[in-house]
C-alpha positions as CSV (number, residue, x, y, z in Angstrom):
1,M,-0.1,-0.1,-0.2
2,N,2.8,2.4,0.7
3,N,4.6,1.2,-2.2
4,R,1.4,2.2,-4.5
5,I,1.1,6.1,-2.6
6,V,4.1,6.7,-2.9
7,S,4.4,6.1,-6.8
8,Q,0.9,8.0,-6.9
9,N,2.8,11.3,-5.4
10,K,5.0,10.3,-7.8
11,L,2.6,10.7,-11.0
12,R,1.1,14.0,-9.5
13,L,4.8,15.5,-8.9
14,L,5.3,14.5,-12.7
15,Y,2.2,15.6,-13.8
16,S,2.9,19.4,-11.7
17,F,5.8,19.3,-13.2
18,L,4.5,18.4,-17.0
19,V,1.9,21.5,-16.4
20,F,4.8,24.0,-14.8
21,F,7.0,23.4,-17.6
22,A,4.2,24.3,-20.6
23,T,2.6,27.1,-18.7
24,I,6.1,28.8,-18.8
25,A,7.0,27.7,-22.2
26,A,3.1,29.2,-23.4
27,T,4.3,31.9,-21.9
28,K,7.1,32.8,-23.6
29,A,5.7,32.1,-26.7
30,M,3.1,34.1,-26.5
31,V,4.9,37.5,-24.6
32,W,8.5,37.0,-26.3
33,P,8.2,35.5,-29.7
34,M,10.9,33.4,-31.2
35,R,13.2,35.7,-33.7
36,P,11.5,35.1,-37.0
37,V,12.7,32.3,-39.9
38,A,11.2,31.9,-43.5
39,Q,12.1,29.2,-45.0
40,S,13.1,29.1,-49.0
41,L,10.4,29.2,-51.3
42,D,10.4,26.1,-54.2
43,Q,11.4,28.1,-57.1
44,E,10.8,25.2,-59.8
45,L,7.8,24.3,-58.6
46,I,6.9,27.6,-58.8
47,S,7.7,27.2,-62.5
48,K,6.4,24.3,-63.5
49,A,2.7,25.6,-62.5
50,L,3.3,28.4,-64.2
51,T,4.5,26.2,-67.5
52,D,1.8,24.3,-66.8
53,G,-0.6,27.3,-66.4
54,G,0.2,29.2,-69.9
55,F,3.1,31.0,-68.6
56,N,6.4,31.4,-69.8
57,P,9.1,31.8,-66.7
58,S,12.3,32.2,-66.9
59,P,14.5,32.5,-63.9
60,L,15.3,36.1,-63.3
61,K,18.3,36.5,-60.0
62,Q,17.3,35.9,-56.9
63,L,17.7,38.7,-54.1
64,A,19.1,37.7,-51.1
65,A,17.3,36.8,-47.6
66,K,17.7,38.9,-45.0
67,S,16.6,39.3,-41.2
68,D,16.8,40.9,-38.6
69,S,15.4,40.7,-34.6
70,E,12.3,42.2,-36.5
71,L,11.7,40.2,-39.8
72,A,12.8,38.0,-42.0
73,T,12.4,38.1,-45.7
74,S,13.6,34.1,-47.5
75,E,14.7,35.0,-50.9
76,V,13.5,36.3,-53.5
77,I,12.7,34.3,-56.6
78,G,10.9,36.2,-60.0
79,Y,10.4,35.3,-63.2
80,S,10.1,36.7,-66.0
81,T,6.1,35.8,-67.9
82,G,7.2,36.3,-71.5
83,N,4.4,38.3,-71.6
84,G,5.4,41.8,-70.4
85,L,4.9,40.8,-67.0
86,E,8.5,40.1,-64.2
87,L,6.5,38.0,-61.3
88,R,8.2,37.8,-57.4
89,L,7.2,36.1,-54.6
90,M,9.0,35.1,-50.6
91,R,7.9,35.1,-47.6
92,G,7.5,37.4,-44.8
93,V,7.6,36.2,-41.8
94,A,6.6,39.5,-38.7
95,R,8.0,38.8,-35.2
96,K,4.7,41.4,-33.8
97,R,1.4,41.5,-34.7
98,F,1.6,44.9,-35.4
99,N,4.0,45.4,-37.8
100,F,2.6,41.9,-40.2
101,Q,1.5,44.0,-43.6
102,A,2.9,44.0,-46.2
103,A,4.3,46.9,-46.4
104,F,6.4,46.2,-43.8
105,L,7.0,42.8,-45.0
106,T,8.5,44.8,-47.8
107,K,11.5,47.1,-46.3
108,S,14.4,45.8,-46.0
109,H,13.9,45.2,-50.3
110,P,13.3,48.6,-51.9
111,E,13.4,46.6,-55.0
112,L,9.9,45.5,-53.5
113,R,8.9,49.0,-52.1
114,I,5.8,50.1,-54.3
115,N,5.3,54.0,-54.5
116,Q,1.4,56.6,-55.1
117,R,0.0,52.6,-53.5
118,H,-3.7,52.1,-53.0
119,L,-5.5,49.7,-52.5
120,S,-7.9,48.0,-55.0
121,K,-11.7,47.4,-55.0
122,G,-13.3,43.5,-54.4
123,S,-11.5,40.9,-53.7
124,P,-8.8,39.6,-54.1
125,S,-7.0,42.3,-51.7
126,Y,-3.8,43.4,-54.0
127,A,-1.9,46.7,-53.9
128,I,-1.9,48.4,-57.0
129,G,0.7,50.9,-57.1
130,L,4.2,52.1,-59.3
131,I,7.8,50.7,-58.9
132,K,10.9,52.6,-60.9
133,S,7.4,54.0,-62.8
134,Q,6.3,50.7,-63.7
135,P,2.6,49.1,-62.6
136,T,3.1,47.2,-59.9
137,N,0.0,45.0,-58.3
138,Q,1.6,43.9,-54.9
139,T,-0.5,40.7,-52.7
140,C,0.0,38.9,-49.8
141,L,-1.2,34.9,-49.3
142,V,-1.7,33.7,-45.8
143,E,-1.8,29.9,-46.4
144,G,-3.7,27.7,-44.4
145,G,-6.3,30.2,-44.2
146,R,-9.4,29.1,-44.1
147,N,-11.6,31.2,-46.1
148,K,-11.7,31.0,-50.0
149,E,-10.3,34.4,-50.2
150,S,-6.5,34.4,-48.7
151,F,-5.1,37.2,-49.9
152,A,-4.6,40.6,-48.0
153,V,-2.5,43.2,-47.8
154,T,-3.3,45.3,-44.3
155,R,-2.8,44.1,-41.0
156,N,-6.1,43.7,-40.2
157,D,-6.4,41.7,-43.1
158,L,-3.7,39.4,-43.2
159,S,-3.9,39.4,-38.9
160,L,-7.7,38.0,-39.7
161,L,-6.2,35.0,-41.9
162,I,-3.8,34.4,-39.3
163,D,-6.7,34.0,-36.8
164,Q,-8.7,32.1,-38.6
165,A,-5.6,29.9,-39.7
166,S,-4.3,29.4,-36.3
167,K,-7.5,27.6,-35.1
168,S,-7.6,24.3,-35.9
169,K,-6.9,21.3,-33.1
170,S,-2.8,20.8,-33.8
171,S,-2.3,24.0,-33.8
172,N,-4.1,25.4,-30.6
173,L,-2.2,22.5,-28.8
174,K,1.4,23.4,-30.0
175,S,0.5,26.5,-28.9
176,I,-0.4,25.6,-25.4
177,I,2.2,23.1,-24.8
178,G,5.1,25.7,-26.1
179,L,6.2,24.0,-29.5
180,Q,5.2,27.0,-31.8
181,A,4.4,31.4,-31.1
182,N,0.8,31.9,-30.6
183,R,0.8,32.7,-33.7
184,D,2.7,32.7,-37.1
185,Y,2.6,36.1,-38.7
186,Q,3.7,34.6,-42.0
187,C,2.6,35.4,-45.6
188,I,4.0,35.0,-48.9
189,L,4.3,38.4,-50.7
190,I,3.5,38.2,-54.7
191,Q,4.3,40.9,-56.9
192,A,3.8,41.2,-60.6
193,Q,5.3,44.1,-62.2
194,S,5.4,45.4,-66.4
195,T,8.3,46.2,-68.4
196,N,6.2,47.7,-70.9
197,K,5.7,50.6,-70.5
198,S,3.2,52.0,-72.9
199,V,0.7,50.3,-69.8
200,S,-0.7,52.3,-67.6
201,S,-2.3,49.3,-65.4
202,I,-1.6,45.3,-65.5
203,D,-3.9,43.0,-67.2
204,Q,-6.4,41.5,-63.6
205,P,-7.4,38.3,-65.4
206,T,-3.7,37.9,-66.4
207,W,-3.2,38.5,-62.9
208,L,-5.7,36.6,-61.2
209,R,-4.8,33.9,-62.8
210,M,-1.1,33.7,-62.3
211,L,-3.1,34.0,-58.2
212,S,-4.7,31.7,-58.6
213,I,-2.2,29.4,-60.3
214,I,0.0,30.3,-57.7
215,Q,-2.2,29.4,-54.6
216,S,-2.8,25.6,-55.6
217,A,0.5,25.3,-55.9
218,L,1.6,26.4,-52.5
219,Q,-1.3,25.1,-51.0
220,S,-2.2,21.4,-52.6
221,K,-2.4,20.0,-50.2
222,S,-4.6,22.2,-49.0
223,S,-8.8,21.9,-49.6
224,Q,-8.9,25.0,-49.8
225,P,-10.4,26.6,-52.9
226,S,-8.4,29.1,-55.5
227,I,-9.6,31.9,-56.9
228,Q,-11.4,32.6,-60.1
229,A,-9.4,33.9,-62.7
230,Q,-12.3,36.5,-63.8
231,P,-13.1,35.6,-68.5
């Protein structure tokens, strides 16, 4: 009997220790998020998807990955798509929710900063502006979102998509026991820039078709439907 009581006490002590450790780890993940890390994008996967989608992608020179205590970006991959557009993509991870917006994700890459920026009307949401006087569209794709539209630009919209994507049972469990941050503020920045000096804007159906192709390629295992390009 005494041995059984001792074993039960040891078991309670072990459970108490595990609960204490999990609480400390979860609190640390929420209050002091880890330094952000951005995983590289699969250039060959996206190139194949664009080719299968009717484009003729030719790789552009990559821009180096950047990282500091507040923001991490993957290498910026790019393609000349054969129709007067240059497409660039990178993964961006912000440490703080306040900084999670497309404009902040480009702070380390002047080549991706849009001037005279304004938002498109309707959905999907994307920014319209100029880079080197050339028309440019830019948006961010949040992977794993539950809504049909997983593209956003502003902090409020992107954070909402992250909140929705973080509601899965497995994600909540990992957050509780401290295996991942309470929220992972990351998305994939997608930018199309015109190389034709005679045009004033990017053809919307072409842009939407690119987004649909990229979304399908990057989220092929997800049940979330892709957006459909307008005819």
